[in-house]
C-alpha positions in Angstrom: 50.8 60.9 87.9 50.6 57.1 88.9 47.5 55.3 88.1 47.5 53.8 91.6 43.8 53.8 93.2 43.4 56.6 95.9 43.2 55.1 99.3 43.7 56.0 102.7 46.4 54.2 105.0 45.0 52.3 107.8 45.6 54.5 110.7 46.1 52.7 114.3 43.9 53.3 117.1 44.7 56.5 119.0 44.4 56.3 122.9 45.0 58.7 125.5 43.7 59.2 129.0 40.1 59.9 128.4 39.8 59.6 124.4 40.2 57.2 122.1 40.1 57.7 118.3 39.3 55.0 115.6 39.3 55.2 112.1 36.2 54.0 110.0 35.6 52.5 106.8 35.0 54.4 103.8 31.6 55.1 102.9 30.2 55.0 99.1 31.7 58.3 98.3 35.2 57.2 99.9 35.1 59.6 102.7 37.1 58.2 105.7 35.8 59.1 108.8 36.8 59.0 112.5 35.0 57.8 115.7 36.0 59.5 119.1 34.8 57.6 122.2 34.9 59.7 125.5 35.8 58.2 128.9 33.8 59.8 131.5 36.2 61.9 133.8 33.8 63.3 136.6 31.9 61.3 138.9 28.2 61.6 138.9 26.7 61.5 142.5 22.9 61.0 142.9 21.4 64.3 144.1 19.8 64.2 147.6 17.7 67.0 149.4 19.8 68.8 152.0 18.6 68.6 155.7 16.1 71.1 157.1 17.9 73.4 159.7 
């Protein structure tokens, strides 16, 4: 085995139509997590009461 320290390679930012994924920095235990950011893909319309007949 090599004596090189165990490190994760830097992963480029992943982009798709509605999702962005970024690599987070390692924490104290060395865990490298990922952050996911969702873009809204539905339009939200404010509710209005229907007309009475």
